[in-house]
C-alpha positions as CSV (number, residue, x, y, z in Angstrom):
1,M,-43.0,-20.6,22.1
2,G,-43.7,-20.3,18.6
3,E,-42.5,-21.9,15.5
4,T,-39.4,-23.7,15.0
5,K,-37.3,-22.6,12.2
6,L,-33.9,-24.4,11.1
7,I,-31.7,-22.2,8.4
8,R,-28.9,-24.6,7.4
9,N,-26.4,-25.1,5.7
10,I,-25.4,-21.2,5.2
11,R,-22.2,-18.9,5.5
12,I,-22.7,-16.8,8.7
13,L,-21.2,-13.4,9.5
14,T,-22.0,-13.0,13.1
15,M,-20.9,-9.5,13.5
16,D,-20.7,-10.4,17.4
17,K,-17.7,-8.9,19.4
18,G,-15.4,-11.6,18.2
19,K,-16.5,-10.9,14.8
20,K,-17.3,-15.0,14.2
21,K,-17.9,-15.9,10.6
22,I,-19.1,-19.9,9.9
23,E,-18.1,-21.1,6.4
24,K,-21.1,-23.6,6.8
25,G,-23.5,-23.5,9.7
26,Y,-27.2,-23.3,11.0
27,I,-29.1,-20.9,13.1
28,L,-32.1,-22.1,15.0
29,V,-34.9,-19.8,15.9
30,E,-37.6,-20.6,18.2
31,G,-40.8,-17.9,18.2
32,N,-38.8,-14.8,18.2
33,E,-35.3,-16.1,19.4
34,I,-32.3,-17.3,18.0
35,T,-31.8,-20.1,20.5
36,D,-28.5,-21.5,18.8
37,V,-25.7,-20.5,15.9
38,D,-23.0,-23.2,15.1
39,R,-21.3,-25.3,12.1
40,M,-23.3,-27.8,11.1
41,A,-20.7,-30.4,11.9
42,R,-22.2,-29.7,15.7
43,F,-25.8,-29.8,14.6
44,K,-28.0,-31.7,17.3
45,N,-31.5,-32.0,16.4
46,P,-33.8,-30.3,18.3
47,G,-36.5,-32.9,17.7
48,S,-39.2,-30.7,16.1
49,V,-38.5,-28.4,13.7
50,D,-41.6,-26.7,11.7
51,S,-39.6,-25.3,9.1
52,V,-36.4,-25.4,7.1
53,I,-34.6,-22.9,5.0
54,E,-31.9,-24.4,2.8
55,G,-28.7,-21.7,2.9
56,K,-26.7,-23.6,0.8
57,G,-25.3,-20.4,-1.5
58,K,-26.4,-17.8,0.7
59,L,-24.9,-15.8,3.5
60,A,-26.9,-14.8,6.6
61,I,-26.0,-11.6,8.4
62,P,-27.8,-9.0,11.0
63,G,-31.1,-7.5,9.8
64,L,-29.7,-4.0,8.3
65,I,-30.1,-0.9,10.9
66,D,-31.6,1.9,9.1
67,S,-30.3,4.6,11.9
68,H,-32.2,7.7,9.9
69,T,-35.4,7.8,7.4
70,H,-38.3,9.3,6.5
71,I,-39.6,6.4,4.7
72,A,-43.0,8.0,3.8
73,M,-41.1,10.6,2.0
74,C,-40.9,8.0,-1.1
75,F,-43.9,9.7,-2.3
76,L,-42.0,12.9,-3.1
77,R,-39.0,10.7,-4.9
78,G,-37.9,12.5,-8.8
79,I,-39.9,15.5,-7.9
80,T,-36.8,17.7,-6.9
81,S,-33.9,15.9,-8.9
82,D,-31.1,18.2,-9.9
83,L,-32.7,20.7,-8.0
84,S,-31.2,22.8,-5.1
85,N,-32.7,24.5,-1.8
86,V,-35.6,22.1,-1.7
87,L,-36.3,21.9,2.0
88,Y,-37.7,24.9,2.5
89,N,-39.1,25.6,-0.8
90,V,-40.4,22.5,-2.0
91,Y,-40.8,19.5,0.6
92,W,-42.3,21.2,3.3
93,P,-44.8,23.1,1.1
94,I,-45.9,19.6,0.0
95,E,-45.8,17.9,3.2
96,K,-49.2,20.5,4.4
97,A,-51.0,18.5,1.8
98,W,-50.7,15.3,3.4
99,T,-53.4,12.7,4.8
100,P,-53.3,10.4,7.2
101,E,-54.1,7.7,4.5
102,G,-51.6,9.2,2.3
103,I,-49.1,8.4,4.9
104,H,-50.3,5.4,5.7
105,A,-50.0,3.8,1.8
106,A,-46.5,5.8,1.7
107,A,-45.1,3.8,4.5
108,L,-46.3,0.6,3.4
109,L,-44.2,1.6,0.2
110,G,-41.0,2.6,1.9
111,G,-41.2,0.1,4.6
112,S,-41.5,-2.6,2.0
113,E,-38.4,-1.0,-0.2
114,A,-36.5,-0.9,3.0
115,L,-37.5,-4.9,3.9
116,K,-36.8,-6.1,0.4
117,F,-33.3,-4.3,0.3
118,G,-32.7,-6.4,4.1
119,V,-33.5,-3.4,6.7
120,T,-34.8,-5.4,9.8
121,T,-35.1,-1.8,11.9
122,V,-35.3,1.9,11.0
123,V,-35.4,5.0,12.7
124,D,-38.3,6.9,11.2
125,H,-38.6,10.7,12.1
126,Y,-41.9,12.3,10.5
127,F,-45.7,13.4,10.9
128,F,-48.2,11.1,11.7
129,M,-46.2,8.6,13.1
130,E,-49.0,7.0,14.5
131,K,-50.0,6.0,10.5
132,I,-46.7,4.8,10.0
133,A,-46.5,2.8,12.9
134,E,-49.7,1.2,11.8
135,A,-47.6,0.4,8.7
136,L,-44.8,-1.1,9.7
137,T,-46.7,-3.7,12.1
138,K,-48.6,-4.6,9.3
139,I,-45.4,-5.4,6.9
140,G,-43.5,-6.7,9.7
141,L,-40.9,-4.1,10.0
142,R,-39.3,-3.0,13.1
143,G,-38.7,0.7,14.1
144,V,-37.7,3.5,16.4
145,L,-40.0,5.7,15.7
146,G,-40.8,9.6,16.8
147,H,-43.4,12.0,15.8
148,T,-41.7,14.8,14.4
149,I,-42.5,18.1,16.7
150,M,-42.0,21.7,15.4
151,S,-43.1,24.5,17.1
152,V,-42.2,27.2,13.9
153,D,-42.0,27.2,10.2
154,G,-42.8,23.5,9.3
155,P,-45.6,22.3,7.7
156,W,-47.0,20.9,10.9
157,I,-46.1,23.3,13.6
158,G,-47.1,24.1,17.2
159,E,-48.1,22.8,20.8
160,K,-50.8,20.1,19.4
161,E,-47.7,18.5,17.1
162,F,-45.9,18.8,20.6
163,R,-48.6,16.8,22.6
164,R,-48.7,14.1,19.7
165,G,-45.3,13.7,19.9
166,V,-45.2,13.0,23.6
167,S,-48.9,11.1,23.1
168,F,-47.1,8.8,20.6
169,V,-44.3,7.7,23.2
170,E,-46.6,7.3,25.7
171,K,-48.8,4.9,23.9
172,W,-46.2,3.0,22.5
173,K,-43.7,2.8,25.7
174,G,-43.3,-1.1,26.0
175,K,-46.1,-2.2,24.4
176,S,-44.8,-3.8,20.9
177,N,-42.0,-5.7,19.8
178,L,-41.7,-4.0,16.5
179,V,-42.2,-0.5,17.6
180,I,-39.9,1.4,20.2
181,P,-40.9,4.9,20.7
182,C,-38.8,8.2,20.9
183,F,-39.1,11.5,21.0
184,A,-38.5,13.5,17.1
185,P,-37.8,17.2,18.0
186,H,-37.3,18.6,14.4
187,A,-34.1,20.9,14.5
188,P,-32.5,23.5,16.9
189,D,-34.1,26.2,14.6
190,T,-37.4,24.6,14.5
191,V,-38.1,23.6,18.2
192,Y,-38.4,26.3,21.0
193,P,-35.3,26.1,23.2
194,E,-37.9,25.6,25.9
195,W,-39.5,22.4,24.6
196,L,-36.0,21.2,23.7
197,R,-35.4,21.5,27.7
198,E,-38.8,19.8,28.3
199,I,-38.7,16.7,25.7
200,R,-34.9,16.7,27.3
201,D,-36.6,15.9,31.0
202,L,-39.2,13.8,29.5
203,A,-36.5,11.3,27.3
204,E,-35.1,11.1,30.4
205,E,-38.4,10.3,32.5
206,K,-39.6,7.9,29.8
207,D,-35.7,6.5,29.3
208,T,-36.0,7.4,25.4
209,L,-33.7,8.2,22.9
210,I,-34.2,12.0,21.0
211,H,-34.0,11.8,17.5
212,M,-32.9,15.3,15.7
213,H,-31.4,16.9,12.5
214,V,-28.7,18.6,13.9
215,H,-26.7,21.5,12.0
216,Q,-27.9,20.6,8.7
217,T,-28.2,23.6,7.1
218,K,-26.4,27.3,7.0
219,R,-30.0,28.6,7.4
220,E,-30.0,26.8,10.7
221,E,-26.8,27.7,11.9
222,D,-27.8,31.4,11.5
223,K,-30.8,31.2,13.5
224,V,-29.2,29.7,16.1
225,K,-27.0,32.3,16.3
226,G,-29.0,35.0,16.8
227,P,-31.8,36.0,19.4
228,W,-33.2,32.6,18.9
229,G,-29.9,31.1,20.8
230,G,-30.0,32.9,23.1
231,G,-26.1,33.6,22.8
232,A,-25.2,30.3,21.4
233,R,-22.1,29.9,19.2
234,S,-23.9,27.2,17.3
235,P,-26.9,24.5,17.0
236,I,-24.2,21.9,19.0
237,D,-23.5,24.6,21.3
238,L,-27.3,25.5,22.0
239,L,-27.9,21.8,22.5
240,N,-25.2,21.6,25.0
241,K,-26.4,24.4,26.9
242,L,-29.9,23.1,27.0
243,G,-28.4,19.4,28.4
244,V,-29.4,17.8,25.8
245,L,-26.3,16.8,24.3
246,N,-26.2,13.5,25.9
247,S,-26.0,9.8,25.2
248,R,-29.7,9.8,24.4
249,L,-29.2,12.2,21.6
250,L,-29.0,11.0,17.9
251,A,-27.7,14.0,16.2
252,V,-28.3,13.7,12.1
253,H,-26.3,15.3,9.5
254,C,-24.1,17.5,11.9
255,T,-22.5,18.9,8.1
256,F,-21.7,22.2,9.5
257,I,-19.8,21.8,12.4
258,D,-16.5,23.0,13.3
259,K,-13.5,21.5,15.8
260,E,-15.2,22.8,19.2
261,D,-18.4,21.4,18.2
262,I,-17.0,18.2,17.7
263,E,-15.1,18.4,21.5
264,L,-18.9,18.8,22.7
265,L,-20.2,16.0,21.0
266,V,-17.1,13.8,22.5
267,K,-18.1,15.0,26.0
268,G,-21.7,14.6,25.7
269,N,-21.1,11.0,24.2
270,A,-23.8,11.9,21.5
271,T,-24.3,9.4,18.5
272,V,-24.1,11.4,15.2
273,V,-26.0,9.7,12.2
274,H,-24.6,10.5,8.7
275,C,-26.5,9.9,5.2
276,P,-24.0,9.6,2.4
277,S,-25.7,9.4,-0.3
278,T,-27.7,12.7,0.4
279,Y,-24.6,14.5,1.1
280,A,-23.3,13.2,-2.1
281,L,-26.0,14.2,-4.4
282,N,-26.4,17.9,-2.8
283,G,-22.5,18.3,-2.7
284,L,-21.8,18.3,0.7
285,K,-18.8,17.6,2.6
286,Y,-19.1,15.7,5.8
287,N,-16.7,14.5,7.9
288,S,-17.5,10.6,9.3
289,S,-13.7,9.8,9.0
290,E,-12.8,12.9,11.4
291,L,-15.3,11.9,14.1
292,V,-14.6,8.1,14.7
293,R,-11.2,8.9,15.3
294,R,-11.7,12.1,17.6
295,G,-14.3,9.7,19.1
296,V,-17.6,10.3,18.6
297,P,-19.7,7.2,17.6
298,V,-20.9,7.3,13.8
299,I,-23.8,5.1,12.2
300,I,-25.8,5.3,9.0
301,G,-29.0,6.3,7.7
302,T,-30.6,6.6,3.8
303,D,-32.0,9.9,5.3
304,A,-35.7,10.3,3.1
305,P,-35.9,8.1,-0.4
306,C,-36.6,11.5,-2.0
307,T,-32.7,13.1,-1.1
308,N,-31.3,9.7,-1.2
309,D,-33.2,8.5,-3.5
310,N,-34.0,4.8,-2.7
311,I,-33.8,2.8,1.0
312,D,-30.5,0.4,-0.2
313,L,-28.5,0.6,3.0
314,I,-25.9,-1.6,1.3
315,E,-25.5,0.7,-1.3
316,E,-25.2,3.4,1.5
317,L,-21.6,1.7,2.7
318,R,-20.2,1.8,-0.2
319,T,-21.1,5.3,-0.8
320,L,-19.9,6.4,2.7
321,I,-16.9,5.0,1.9
322,M,-16.1,6.1,-1.7
323,T,-16.9,9.5,-0.3
324,Q,-14.8,9.7,2.6
325,R,-11.7,8.3,0.9
326,T,-11.6,11.3,-1.7
327,I,-12.3,13.7,1.0
328,Y,-9.4,12.5,2.8
329,S,-7.3,11.2,-0.1
330,S,-6.8,7.7,1.5
331,E,-7.4,4.4,1.0
332,T,-8.0,2.9,3.7
333,V,-10.6,4.9,5.7
334,F,-13.3,2.5,6.4
335,P,-12.5,-0.8,5.9
336,A,-15.7,-2.8,4.7
337,S,-15.9,-4.8,8.0
338,Q,-15.9,-1.2,10.0
339,A,-18.7,-0.1,7.6
340,L,-20.6,-2.8,8.2
341,E,-20.8,-2.5,12.1
342,M,-22.5,1.1,11.4
343,V,-25.5,-0.5,10.1
344,T,-25.1,-3.7,12.4
345,S,-23.8,-4.1,15.9
346,L,-22.6,-0.5,16.3
347,A,-26.0,1.0,15.4
348,A,-28.0,-1.7,18.0
349,E,-25.4,-0.4,20.5
350,R,-26.2,2.9,20.4
351,L,-29.8,2.5,20.2
352,G,-29.4,1.0,23.1
353,L,-30.6,-2.2,21.3
354,S,-27.5,-4.2,21.8
355,N,-29.1,-7.0,23.7
356,S,-32.0,-7.7,21.4
357,I,-30.5,-7.2,17.7
358,G,-27.0,-6.1,15.8
359,S,-25.8,-9.7,15.8
360,I,-26.4,-13.1,14.8
361,E,-26.1,-14.4,18.6
362,K,-27.7,-17.0,20.7
363,G,-30.7,-15.4,23.0
364,K,-31.0,-12.2,20.8
365,K,-34.4,-11.4,18.8
366,A,-34.1,-13.3,14.9
367,D,-33.6,-10.2,12.8
368,I,-31.7,-12.1,10.2
369,T,-30.8,-10.6,6.5
370,I,-30.3,-13.7,4.2
371,I,-28.4,-12.9,1.0
372,D,-28.3,-14.4,-2.1
373,I,-24.7,-14.7,-2.7
374,K,-24.6,-17.4,-5.7
375,K,-24.2,-14.7,-8.3
376,S,-21.2,-13.7,-11.0
377,H,-20.7,-9.9,-9.1
378,L,-20.2,-12.0,-5.8
379,T,-18.3,-14.7,-6.8
380,P,-15.9,-16.1,-5.6
381,H,-16.5,-15.7,-1.9
382,F,-12.9,-15.0,0.1
383,N,-14.1,-11.6,2.2
384,E,-17.6,-11.5,3.1
385,E,-17.4,-8.3,4.3
386,A,-15.9,-7.0,1.0
387,S,-18.3,-8.8,-1.4
388,I,-21.6,-7.5,1.0
389,V,-19.7,-4.0,0.7
390,Y,-18.4,-3.3,-2.1
391,S,-20.4,-6.0,-4.7
392,A,-23.6,-6.5,-3.5
393,N,-26.9,-4.4,-3.4
394,G,-30.2,-4.7,-1.9
395,N,-31.3,-6.4,-4.6
396,D,-29.4,-9.6,-3.9
397,V,-31.4,-10.0,-0.4
398,D,-33.3,-13.2,-0.8
399,T,-35.0,-13.6,2.7
400,V,-35.6,-11.4,5.7
401,F,-36.5,-12.5,9.1
402,V,-37.9,-9.8,11.5
403,D,-38.5,-10.9,15.3
404,G,-38.5,-14.7,14.4
405,E,-41.0,-13.9,11.2
406,I,-40.1,-14.4,7.6
407,V,-41.1,-11.1,6.1
408,V,-39.7,-11.3,2.6
409,E,-39.1,-14.8,0.7
410,E,-37.2,-15.3,-2.5
411,G,-37.6,-11.2,-2.8
412,K,-40.7,-11.0,-1.9
413,L,-43.2,-9.6,0.8
414,T,-45.0,-12.6,3.3
415,K,-47.3,-10.3,5.1
416,M,-49.2,-8.1,2.3
417,N,-49.5,-8.2,-1.7
418,E,-46.7,-5.8,-3.1
419,T,-48.7,-5.3,-6.2
420,K,-51.8,-4.0,-4.0
421,I,-49.4,-1.6,-2.0
422,I,-47.5,-0.3,-5.2
423,E,-51.1,0.4,-6.8
424,K,-51.9,2.2,-4.0
425,A,-48.9,4.3,-3.3
426,D,-49.3,5.3,-7.2
427,K,-52.9,6.9,-6.8
428,E,-52.1,8.4,-3.3
429,A,-48.8,9.9,-4.1
430,R,-50.3,12.0,-7.0
431,N,-53.3,12.7,-4.7
432,L,-50.2,14.4,-2.7
433,I,-48.7,16.6,-5.3
434,S,-51.9,17.3,-7.0
435,K,-53.5,18.6,-3.6
436,A,-49.9,20.6,-2.9
437,L,-50.4,22.2,-6.2
438,E,-53.6,23.6,-5.4
439,M,-52.8,24.8,-2.3
440,Q,-49.2,26.3,-2.5
441,P,-49.5,27.9,-5.7
442,G,-46.0,29.1,-5.8
443,L,-44.9,25.3,-5.8
444,K,-44.9,25.8,-9.6
445,E,-42.5,27.9,-9.5
446,A,-40.3,26.0,-7.6
447,L,-40.5,22.7,-9.6
448,P,-39.6,22.1,-13.2
449,K,-42.2,22.2,-16.2
450,S,-41.6,18.0,-16.5
451,I,-43.2,17.3,-13.3
452,I,-45.9,20.1,-13.7
453,N,-47.1,18.7,-16.6
454,C,-47.7,15.0,-14.7
455,F,-50.3,16.6,-13.0
């Protein structure tokens, strides 16, 4: 059964269907499962508890779910700040210089940041996914992971990458508590339509999600409207014609969609993932509120740490609310409780994981984030959802459980030495950029001199 852990005297925001709140309660964890949640007044000693976590002055919430990220891209943080059009001109050229060792070090760094900010599950889409999976299991972070598949244009393309994506799913499906594989075609303009049909069939056969960037740039739209799309009106229309627009699809970004695209999303029951900080920093409007109003499920991701520029999912909720209220001139769009659902219960539901994560309930996996609320900026404690979304940040996270294991305690990693992770990452990040500058001389023209002078 594993160790029995008791979290006691703690405020609990369960995020269950009834939105149950407990002012002074306990959570009993046996092995990787929550076996009891209730008020302290109703606590019955199970007889043998291996460890007790004192929760006074703290708030327990379900582990946060980051529904779109590229954690290894933390190595590119700061490289493109305040620049434009960097996806094609900077990121792809640099990504050609990745090595397996570098990706592993980057995933440890990005994964550590996510865990310390209270994220217990990441939905990650990147190259060398085998090395990312290895890193996440080392630090204890749950991941819905897919190896990026690209046919053309990108840094790692072709049939070999397609086979790697399929092999990753076949290797990990049902084999790990922490690694949940999915298919990760890059985008409608970089993956052959015939490959997307094949991925659709494979996802159905192997019962996995399809995690994909959709309608993220005007360049994508223009290409799909041409011969590439075979008469498609838009990227969403192309995916609909290919049979990909269904409940398995996580359609990330969708920042250039129109009313007809929204209707197709509704009919297909696809999930849209929005990354508010990326859009805010890039001056992009996005329509989470309209999508939700029309019946499209929307969940939230942090995107790459080099476009955000961190993996603070709590901060992302505040950004979502502020930007959507500004765009729609409304004081009531996305109340705090609804925003919090988008990174807990709703996210779990759309990922097909609601039976195991997304809320603090008996019988679910013990993915729990504990926030230290005994702080000036979080006092008084009248409204837990508002305190988290409007006042807290990732640095307020004290303890994190993933699959019943304490992976962060008093703000520190428990399974690996963070100092060593940082030292290794700094070295490998410099190696990556130096190698990229040697391989791609044109990068020197795309990057500011202040960055070039660092190498």
